[in-house]
N, C-alpha and C positions, 0 to 999 in steps of 0.2 A: 755494736757501735759502728759508725760509718766514718772511715778515714781514707784519704788519698795517701800516696806514698812519697810525695815530694815535700820535704821540709828543709828548705835551704838555710834557715836562720837558726837552727837548733842543734843541740848536741846529741850524739848517740851513745854517750858514756854515762848514762844515769843522770842524776841531778847534779848540775854544776853551778857554781857561784862565782861571779866576778865582782870584785869591790873596786870601784873607781873613785875619783875625787868627788864627783858630783852625782854619781849614779851607782846603783847596785843592780846587778842583772842575775836573775834566776832562770835556768833553762833546763829542760829535759828532752826526751826523745820527741816530744810533741810541740812544744812552744817555748817562747822566750818572753819573760816579763821584766821590764825595766822600771825601777822605782828611783825617785830622787833621794839623794843622800845629803842630809839626814832627815828630810821632811817626811818621807814615807808616802809620797804621792805616786800613783801609777802613771807613768808618762808614756809607756809604750807596751804593746802586746804584739809580738811577731808570730805569725802562724801561717803555715802552708804557703810560704813565699811572699805573703803580704807583709810589708815592712812594719805597718802599724794598723791595727784594727781600731784604734782610738782616733779621735778627730785631731789631725795634725794642725788644722787651722786654729785650734784653741791654744792658749798659753798652756804650758806644761802643767801648771797647778790646777787646770780646769779640764782634766781628762778622766782620771780615776781617783776618787778621794773620799775619805770620811769627812763628815762635817756635822755641826750641830748649831742650833739657835738658842741663845741664852740671854738672860736679863738679870738685873739686880733684884733682890727680894723687894716685894712691894710694887714692882712695875705693873701698870695696868695692861689688860688685854693679853694677846698672844703674839705680839710683835717684839722681836728681840734683835740681838746682834748675831750675824752669821759668822761662824768660826770654822775655817777650813781645816783646823787641827793639823797644823804643820809642826812636825816633831822637831826636837832639837838634839836628839841623840840616837845613834844607830848601833845595834848590837846583833851579832850572830848568835842565836840561841842553840841551833843544832845544824851541823853541816856534814853530810856524808852522801854517798851515791844513791841512797834510798830516800833521803829527805833533807830539805833545807827549811828551817824556820827562822824568820827574821823578826826583830823587834825594833819599832820606832817609837820612842817615848818622848813625852813632854811633861815636865814636873812643874808644879805650882809652888810659889812662895809669896810671902806677904808684900813684896815689892811690886807684884803684878796685880794687886787688888784694884778692881774697877777696870782693868785693861784686858784681863783674860779670865775665862771661866775657872773657878777654883776647883780644879780636878787634876789629878795625875792620870794621864791617858797613855796606854800602851797599845799601839796598833801592831798586830801580828799578821804575817803573811807566810803561807806554807806551800811548798811545792813537793809533790811526791813523784817517785820514779814511775814512768809509764802512764801518768795521769794527764789527760787532755784538759788541763785547767789548773786552777790554784785556789787555795782557801784563804779566807781572811776573817779575823775576829778582833775584838778590842776589849780591853779591860779598863773600866772607869772606876776611879776611887777618889773619895773625899775624906778628909780627916775631920774629926769632931770639932776641933777648934777653928776650923776655917769658916769664913763668912757665909751667910745665907745667900741663896740665889735660886733662879728658876731655869728650867730647860723646857723648850717647846718641842723641838724636833731633833732626832738623831738618825743619821742615815749613811749609806755608802752609795755613791753615784758614779756611773760610767757614761761618758759622752763618746759615742761611737762615730766612726768615719761616715760622714753624711753622704759621701759619693758612693758608698757601697751598701749600707744597710737601709733598706726601704720597706721591708716587710716585717710587721710586728705580730707576735703571738703571745697572748695572755692565757687563753684557754682554748678548748677545742672549738668553741663557737664564738670566740672573741679574738679574731685575727684578721689582718687586712694589710694591703699596701697603704702606706701612710704618706701624708703630704711632707714636703721638705720644710726645714726650719725657715728658709727664706720666704716661704709662703705666708708666714705670720708677720712679716715686716711691713712697715708703712708703704703703701702703694700696691702691695699684693694682698694684704689682709686688713680687715676693719675690726678694731676692738669693739666688743659688745658691752654687756652690762658690767663686766669686771675684766681685768687684764688677761686672765688665763683663757677666756673665751674669745676666739677670733673667727670672724666670717671670712672665708677665702674668696676674694672678689677677682683676683687676677693671678692665680697660682701659676707656677712654672709649668706644671702639667695640667692641661685644661680639664681633665677628668675630675679634679677636686673642686672645680668652681662651684660656688654656692653651698659648699659644706661648712660646717662649724667644726673647728678643732679646739679641744679643751682637755687638758691632762686629767681632769677629774672624771671624764667619761670612761676612763680606764681603771678606776679604783676597783679593789676587790676586798672581800672580807679576809681576815688574817688566815683562817683555816684553809682557804683556797689558794693562798699565795705560796705555792711550792716551787713553781718554775715559770719563768716568763723571759722574753728577750726578743732578739731580732735575727733575721735571716738576710744574708746577701745572696741574691740570685745570680750573681756573676758566675761564670765558669772558672773554677769549680765553686759550687755553693758552699757558704760558710755560715755557721750559726753561732751566736753569742748569747749565753743564757746565764741568768742568775738563779741559783737553786738554794732554797731554804729548807733544810732537812727537818728542822724542829721550829716550833713557834714558842718555845718555853721562855725565850728572852724578849719577846714582843710584849708591849704594854696592853692591858685591858682585855685580855681574853680572846677567844676564837672568833667573835663576831666583829671586833674592831676593824674598821675599814682603813686601808692604806693605799697610797699611790703605788703604781707598778712601773710600767714603761710608758713612754709618750714621745711625741715629736721631738726631735733633737738631732739624731736618734739618741734617746736617753733611757738607761735602765737603772732603776732604783732598788735598793734594799732598805726598807724603812724598819727601824727598830722601835722608835717612839715618835708619835706625832699627835697633834691636837686636832687634826682633821676629823670632821664628823662628831666632834665631842666638845671642842672649845676649851674654855678655861678650866673645866672640870678635870681635864687630863694634863694640866701643866705639872711637870715634875717640880715640886717645891721642896727645897732643902733648907732645914733650919740649923742654926749654929748649935753645936753640942751633940749632933747626931751624925755618926760616921756612916758611910755607905760604900758599897762596892758591888759592881755587876759586870758580868761578861756578856757581851753582845756577839752572837755568832757561836761557832764559825758558820759562814755561808760558803758556797762553792761557786766559783765562776767557771763555767763549763764551755768549751769551744769545740765544735764538731764540724765535719766537712764530708763531702761526697765526691765521687768521681764525676768528671765532666759528663753532662747529659742526664744525670739522675734527677728525679723530682726533688726540688729543694724542700718541699714540705715534709719529706722523710726526716729532715733534721729535727723538726718538732717532735715527731714520734720517738726519735732516738733520745731527745732531751728528756722526754717524759720517762723513758726507761731508765735513764741515768738518774733522774730524780728519785725514782723508786729505790735504786741501789743505794743512794745517799741516805734516804730515810731508814732503810733496813740496817745501815751501818751506824746509826745514831745510838748512843753517843760515840763519837769518834775516839779511837784509842791513840791517835798520833799527836794531838796538841800537847806541847811541853809545859804549858802553864799549870801550876798546881791549883789555880782557881777554876779550872775546867775539870770537873770530876768524871772519871771513867765509869764504865758500866758497874764494876764491883764496888763503887763508892756511892751508888744510888740505891733507892728502894722502890717498892711498889705497893699499891693499895687496890683492893677489889671488894666487891659487894654487889648488892642488888637494890635497886630503887623501885618502890611501889608508890602508887598514888591512891589516896582515899578521898573521894568526893561523894558524900552521901546522896547528892542529888543527880549524880551521873550513874553510879553503879550500886545504888541501894546499900551503901556502906561496905561493899566488897572491895577488896584491893584490886587495882588495875596495874598491869605492868607498865613501867615508865618507858615505853617504846621510843627509841631515838633520843632519849634525854641527853642533854649536855651535862656532864659531870666533871668537876675539876677541883684541883687544889690551888689555892692562892693564899696570900697573906691573911692572917686572922682579921676578921671584921664582921660586920653585920651582913645579913642575907642580901645578896645583890651587890655588895661592895666591890666585887671582883671587876665589874665593868668600868670602875673608875680607879682601879689600883694599877700603879705604874712603876713602882720602885723595885718590886721583887720579881720572882719567876712564877709562871703559871703553867699548870699541866692539866690538859683536858682530853676527854675522850667522849664517845657517844655510846650510850647503852644499847644493848641488842633488843630484839623484839620482846624478850621476857624481862627486860629491865636490868640484866646483869651488865656490870661494867668492870673494867680493869685498867688501871693507870700505871704505867711502868716508867722507868728511867727518871725517877723523881730525885731531885737534889735533896740532900739532908737539910733538915730545918723543921720549923713549926708552922703548920698550915691549918686553915679551915677548909672543910669540904663543902662545896657549893654545887647547886644543880638548878636547872630549869627544864621544864617539860613542854615541848610543843603540844598545843591543844589545851593547855592550862595556864592561867595567869599566875603571876607572882614568882617568887624565888624561894629556893630551899637552902637551908644551912644546917649541917649536922651539929648537934648540940655540943660536941666536944672537939677541941682541937686535936690534930693528929701530928705526932712527932715522927718524922722520917729519919731513920738511921741507915748506915751502910748495910746493904744486902737485906734489909727488912722486907718482909712480905706479909702485909697486914690485910686480913679479911675482916671487914667490919659488919658482915652479915646483911640482914634485911633492914633497909631504911624506909620510912614511910613519910611521904610528903602530903600534907593536907593543904591544898591551895585555898586561898581566901574564898569563903562561901558564907552567906548569910541565910539565904533561902532559895527556893526553886527559881529557875530561870523563867522570866516572863517573856523576854525577847533578847536577841543578841544580834550584833552587827560585826561582821568580820571573822577572822580566825586568829586566836591567840598564839601568834608565832613571832612576835616582835618585829614585824615587817608590815608595810602598807601595800605590798605587792599584789594582794588579792583585790584591791579596790580599782576603780576606773582610772586608767592612765590614758589620756587623750592622744590622738595623733599630733605630732609637732606642727608648728607653722612650716609650710613648705619652703619658706625662705631660710630655715635654720635646721637643715638636716645633717645628721651623721648617717651615712649609708649603711654602716655596720648594724645599726639598731633598727632599721626598717624591717618590720615583721619579725622582731627578735623578742625573746622572753624578757630581756632587760630594756624594754622600750622606754622605761622611766629615765634612761640616761640621755635622752634627747634634750637639746638646749631649749630653754624658754617655755617649758610646760607650765610654769607658774602663771604666765600671761594668758593661757588658754582658759583659766577659770572665769575671768570677766567676760570673755568671748562666749563661753557656754552659758553663763548666767548673767546676761546683760541688764536685766530689769530687777533682779532680786537674788538673794542667796539660795543655797541648796535647801531643799525640803525633801525629807526622806520619810516615807510612810511604811511602817512595819507591816509585814505580810502582804504588801503590794509592790514595793520597790525591790530591786535586786542590787545588793551592794557591789557586785562586780561590774555593774553597768551604771548605777545611779548614785554612787558615793564617790565623789572626787577624791583622788588619792592624797591631796594635801589641802588643808584649810589655811590658805595664805591670805595676804591682804588683797584688796580690790584696787586696781589702778583707776584713779579718777582722771588724771591727765598726765602729762609727761613728768611731773615733779611731785605729785601728791598721791597718797594712798589712804585707804580707810579700812578699818576692821570689818570683819564679817561675822554674821550670826547664822548658824545652821539650825535647822529645826528637825526634830525627830517626832513624828506623829504616831500615836498608837492608841489602842482602845483597852480600857480596863472594865471588865464586867462587874467586878466586886472590889471595893476599896475598904481596907481596914484602917480607919482614921486614927485609931489608937496605937498603931504599930509603925515601925520604921521599915522603909524600903531601902535597898542599897543599889546605887548606880556605880558600876565599875567602869572607870575610864583608863584604859591602857594606851599610852602614847608610844609610837615608834620613834619619834624624835620631836624636838622643840627648838625653836630659834627665836630668842628675845620675844617671848610670847607670854600672854596672860590669858588663860582660858577660864571663862566664867560660866556658871551653870544657873539657869533660872527655870522654874517650873510653871508653865501655863500663863505666866504674865511677863512678857519681855520688857515691860516698862518699869518693873520693880527696880528701884534705885540700888538697893542692896542685894547683891547676888546671893543665892543660897550657898554657893561655893565658888572659890577662886583659887587657882594654883599660885597666884602671885606671879611675878616675872620669873620665867624659867628658861633655861637652855641658851647655849651659844654655839649650836652645833653646825649651823649653816648647811644643813643637808639639802634644802631646797635648791640653793644656788649650785651645789656641787653634785647635782644629778644623782643623789642617793635615794634610797627607799626606806632607810632607817638610820638612826644615830644611836643615842642612848635611850634606854628603856625607862619609862616613867609609869607608875601605877598609882592612881588616885581612887580612893574609896569614899564615895559621897553618901552620907546618910540623908534620906529624904523622908520627912514626916508624912504619914499617910494623909494628913489634913490638906496637903498641897495637891493631892490628886482628886480627880473627878471620876465618878462612875460614868463610863462612856469615853468620849474623846479627850485625849491629853496631848500636850506638846512639851518637849524638853528643848530649851534654847541653849545652844552652845556658842558663846561669843568669844572670839579672839580679838582683844581690844587694841593691842599695840600695832602701830601702823606707820612707821617712819620709812620703811623700805619694802621693796617687793618680796624680799626673802624672809620676812617674819611670818611665822605660822607654826602649825603643828601637823604631824601626820599621825593618824590613829592606827593603833594596832587592833584594838578590839573594844567594843562597848557592850555592856550587859546590864539589864535591869533585873534585880532579884526581888521577889516578893518577900514579905515577912516569913520567918520560919513557922511552919504549922505547929499548933499545940499538940502535945502528946496526950491523946484521949485516955490513956491508961493512968495518967497522973492528975494532979490537981489542975483545974482548968486554967489557972494563972501561970502554970509552968509551960514554957515553950523551949524548944531546942534552939540554942543560940550559936 
């Protein structure tokens, strides 16, 4: 770790605690943290002679805080009331030279109905001796008799000193100097299609002129959000990092996308959100059902270098610290009995195999790199919409072996999905985790949806649209970070490029002629007619069938990577047919197109196609997205496959076919 040796605002006597009338101060050999009393808002962080790493221009309640967005049961949409979670009672849980743990609580009672979210909330803050940072976690609890309500978002936010922190790092290839918050204000910035997206027309620093700034361009999937933050390149350089050692407490599994850091400078720890999922992920609480959940702990890590050292070394050090935190999970120092220690948890191991008779002639295939996890009991695939409990995930090795450790006690279903195969797996039996259990469930076999041999396919079944054609952005709406970047889909306004690339008609894709990496646009969104109106689009897949079995059923597999207020209709060979062969109905409120994503929630539709609808020779499948009120309606495809009828088994009666 990298540290300088001058710390003028901290103690050299281990962890110290000062309790004042309006503030509580924790300090150790490295830093000093000030919280409001009894609210539990972080108002100041003193480190390396800097009086406050947080933005002193903000009100004290707008510097470092937990918050949530909630609404009454039955409220439409995902807009609710912001609650900064200001506590009403302060308690010292533990105080000695090795550790201080503080509790800031807010209790609910019936006199607060309609005014405050019906939750008891306990915000905890921990400082350890010799640690260059502090930990925070929160315990949310509702009693069964309390009224029903919804929660959209839960997070911890830090607003950093805007005069110091200008360089942001999210990943090895996603880091850059960032615009100032002033650049987004009227006169310097121009709001684009929605408030979060701003074109910088007159920024303080001219190098940012012509760029688009949007916090959603810096989203990440949950499994990759382990460390992110900001660097002050002043001498001496200082780093401010949010480290998440486990994702067990985040909603909706390892693929769920969350915000990270963005212009402010702001650093977020998201625990629950409806981003890239919409109303499907609203936390809905019903009267009569109690609930309790621990969010965190997360670690706020602060590091520094000697004058003249390369500031980017702070990022490398933050990654090393993150690995140390991950290896230390579950922590042994939180005092709450609601956070189980290592010996109060269990583990599960096994092996996952895949059997697809048209891929491996009935032989088992190792589920290489499969996602395997435990979540609340439910149907196959329900984990991606599950947000009240804990989830525990791992990746299988090349031979399909997996091991999940540090699981909280409770009753779970085991879920999986395998890159390269459609659909979801769920183990037939629920799994009960007890303290110190080590369960080996042996070999499991996933049989993905399959009707008959593949006639043709488009894309890769990996729950993402990243393999399809992503165009260059409009030169007037560039984020320089994503020029020639693997995440080029994060550029602003790519939805408008569709009409520019297909001005006279919609996409037509010919099997065995076109290349989906070049000829299949990554999103089927609406077509812009003028500044205020849009229309649906119809894409065509053209292909040839040499032999058609008119008495049999063909299967069309449509796997979607995301959907937003869309209805996808399927027609075969006749686009004018009033009644579609298949329709999804209105699906999705994920807003992935607007938020520069490449996937949201996974949808799989299995369409039965009577052989009488096909011709021997040339055929066309028409895919129509009908809804067209805004530019952001549409779908992204993950994978499309047409399967022939299953061949008859010649050793049996001619009427018997494998199904």
